[in-house]
C-alpha positions as CSV (number, residue, x, y, z in Angstrom):
1,M,38.8,-27.5,-24.6
2,N,39.6,-29.6,-28.0
3,N,40.4,-27.4,-30.9
4,R,37.7,-28.4,-32.7
5,G,35.7,-27.0,-29.6
6,L,37.3,-23.9,-29.2
7,F,37.5,-22.8,-32.7
8,C,33.6,-23.4,-32.6
9,L,33.3,-21.1,-29.7
10,L,35.5,-18.7,-31.2
11,F,33.7,-18.9,-34.9
12,F,30.6,-17.9,-32.8
13,F,32.2,-14.9,-31.2
14,V,33.0,-13.6,-34.4
15,Q,29.5,-13.9,-35.8
16,L,27.7,-12.7,-32.8
17,S,30.4,-9.9,-33.0
18,V,29.8,-8.9,-36.5
19,L,26.0,-8.8,-36.4
20,L,26.0,-6.6,-33.1
21,D,28.3,-4.1,-34.8
22,R,26.2,-3.4,-38.0
23,P,23.9,-0.5,-37.3
24,L,20.3,-1.2,-37.3
25,T,19.6,1.7,-40.0
26,T,21.6,1.4,-43.3
27,A,24.2,3.7,-43.9
28,A,24.1,6.0,-46.5
29,Q,27.7,5.0,-48.4
30,E,28.7,1.2,-48.2
31,P,32.2,0.0,-48.9
32,A,32.2,-0.6,-52.5
33,F,33.7,-4.3,-51.5
34,E,33.1,-6.4,-48.8
35,L,35.2,-8.7,-47.5
36,P,33.6,-11.9,-45.5
37,V,34.9,-12.9,-42.1
38,E,35.2,-16.2,-42.8
39,L,37.4,-15.8,-45.5
40,V,39.9,-13.8,-43.2
41,G,39.4,-15.3,-39.8
42,F,39.4,-19.1,-41.2
43,P,43.0,-18.9,-42.6
44,V,44.3,-16.6,-39.8
45,I,43.4,-19.2,-36.9
46,I,44.8,-22.1,-39.0
47,V,48.3,-20.5,-39.2
48,A,48.2,-19.0,-35.6
49,V,47.7,-23.1,-34.1
50,R,50.2,-24.3,-36.6
51,L,52.4,-21.6,-35.8
52,S,52.3,-21.8,-32.0
53,N,52.6,-25.9,-32.5
54,F,55.9,-25.4,-34.6
55,V,57.2,-22.8,-31.7
56,K,56.2,-25.5,-28.9
57,K,58.4,-28.1,-31.2
58,L,60.8,-25.9,-31.6
59,A,61.6,-25.4,-28.2
60,Y,61.2,-28.6,-27.0
61,S,64.0,-29.5,-29.3
62,L,66.3,-26.8,-28.5
63,N,66.2,-27.5,-25.0
64,P,69.4,-29.5,-24.1
65,N,67.3,-31.3,-20.9
66,T,65.4,-33.0,-23.9
67,Y,68.6,-34.8,-24.8
68,R,69.7,-35.5,-21.1
69,R,69.6,-39.2,-20.5
70,T,68.7,-39.8,-16.8
71,R,70.2,-42.4,-15.2
72,R,68.4,-45.3,-12.9
73,D,68.8,-45.9,-9.5
74,I,69.0,-49.7,-9.6
75,S,69.5,-50.1,-5.9
76,S,66.0,-51.1,-4.8
77,D,65.4,-54.8,-4.9
78,E,62.3,-55.2,-7.1
79,M,64.6,-53.5,-9.9
80,I,67.0,-56.6,-10.5
81,N,65.7,-59.8,-10.9
82,M,68.8,-62.0,-9.8
83,I,67.3,-65.4,-11.1
84,E,67.0,-63.6,-14.3
85,A,70.2,-61.5,-14.3
86,E,72.3,-65.1,-13.9
87,K,70.4,-67.0,-16.4
88,R,70.7,-64.1,-19.2
89,L,74.9,-64.2,-17.9
90,V,74.9,-67.7,-18.4
91,S,72.9,-67.5,-21.5
92,E,75.4,-65.2,-22.9
93,L,79.0,-66.4,-21.5
94,G,78.5,-69.9,-20.8
95,E,77.4,-71.8,-17.7
96,N,81.2,-71.5,-16.1
97,V,80.7,-67.8,-16.1
98,C,81.8,-66.0,-12.7
99,I,82.5,-62.4,-11.5
100,Y,85.1,-61.4,-8.9
101,P,83.4,-60.2,-6.2
102,K,85.8,-57.5,-4.5
103,V,86.5,-56.3,-8.3
104,C,82.6,-55.7,-8.6
105,L,82.2,-54.3,-5.4
106,H,84.9,-52.1,-5.8
107,H,83.8,-50.2,-8.9
108,A,80.4,-50.4,-7.6
109,E,81.2,-48.5,-4.4
110,K,82.9,-46.2,-6.8
111,G,80.3,-45.8,-9.2
112,V,77.4,-45.0,-6.2
113,R,80.7,-42.4,-4.4
114,S,80.5,-40.2,-7.6
115,N,76.9,-39.5,-8.4
116,G,76.7,-40.2,-12.2
117,R,78.7,-41.3,-15.1
118,Q,80.2,-37.4,-16.0
119,Q,81.7,-37.1,-12.7
120,M,83.0,-40.9,-12.8
121,V,86.4,-41.3,-13.9
122,I,87.8,-45.2,-14.2
123,D,91.3,-45.8,-14.1
124,W,92.4,-47.8,-17.1
125,D,95.5,-48.4,-15.9
126,E,95.0,-50.1,-13.0
127,V,92.0,-51.8,-14.8
128,F,94.4,-53.0,-17.5
129,S,97.1,-54.1,-14.9
130,K,94.7,-56.0,-13.0
131,Y,93.3,-57.6,-16.4
132,K,97.1,-59.0,-17.2
133,T,97.6,-60.3,-14.0
134,S,94.4,-62.4,-13.9
135,P,94.6,-66.0,-14.8
136,E,93.9,-66.5,-18.8
137,K,90.8,-68.3,-18.5
138,H,89.4,-65.6,-16.8
139,K,90.2,-62.4,-18.0
140,E,86.9,-61.8,-20.0
141,F,85.4,-62.6,-16.1
142,Y,87.6,-59.6,-14.9
143,L,86.4,-57.3,-17.5
144,L,82.9,-58.7,-16.7
145,S,83.1,-57.5,-12.8
146,V,84.6,-53.9,-13.7
147,F,81.8,-53.6,-16.5
148,L,78.9,-55.0,-13.7
149,G,80.5,-52.9,-10.7
150,D,80.7,-49.5,-13.2
151,F,77.7,-49.7,-14.5
152,I,74.9,-51.4,-12.5
153,Q,76.5,-49.4,-9.3
154,S,75.0,-51.3,-7.3
155,P,77.1,-53.8,-4.5
156,K,73.9,-55.9,-3.4
157,F,73.7,-56.9,-6.8
158,C,77.2,-58.0,-6.7
159,N,77.3,-59.7,-3.2
160,Q,74.1,-61.1,-4.5
161,L,75.5,-63.1,-7.6
162,A,78.3,-64.3,-5.3
163,K,76.3,-65.5,-2.8
164,R,74.2,-67.8,-5.8
165,G,77.6,-68.9,-6.6
166,R,79.0,-67.1,-9.1
167,A,82.2,-66.2,-7.8
168,C,85.4,-66.6,-9.4
169,K,87.7,-69.4,-7.5
170,D,90.8,-68.1,-8.2
171,E,89.7,-64.6,-6.2
172,Q,93.0,-64.0,-4.6
173,S,94.9,-62.8,-8.2
174,A,92.5,-60.2,-9.2
175,K,92.3,-58.2,-5.9
176,H,90.3,-54.9,-6.7
């Protein structure tokens, strides 16, 4: 029931109880001041509804689960459109964009094993030492491979990009 219907039903029952509560015969003493039920009932109902809405919103905002982001599982085939992903990589990084499949796979498998971002710890010393040994022209693609493997956490994604011809040619210099 919506709030308006509930309000009307409550109003009807209050009026009914007031009518049934009055004695059929007039009492000898009537109060000097009679306060209408509507004058008290309406504000009380409005305050009660607003207070309950406030409490619900406050409880929602104080709940720590409200602010946790759930990591989507991108392992399903329909989630990643490889053609669209490749087009986006080419448009952002140029036609010669490539990834190191072993690096991407290494970080993707590491991410899948760790079950979530809080538990996963990247070995930055290893990443930057491999970054320094990669050829000058492909340093950004080494970091791209680390990022794609770590963030998307899909070995299938890394393999499909490599099969589509986006594997870097000098892969032997950047082993995971």
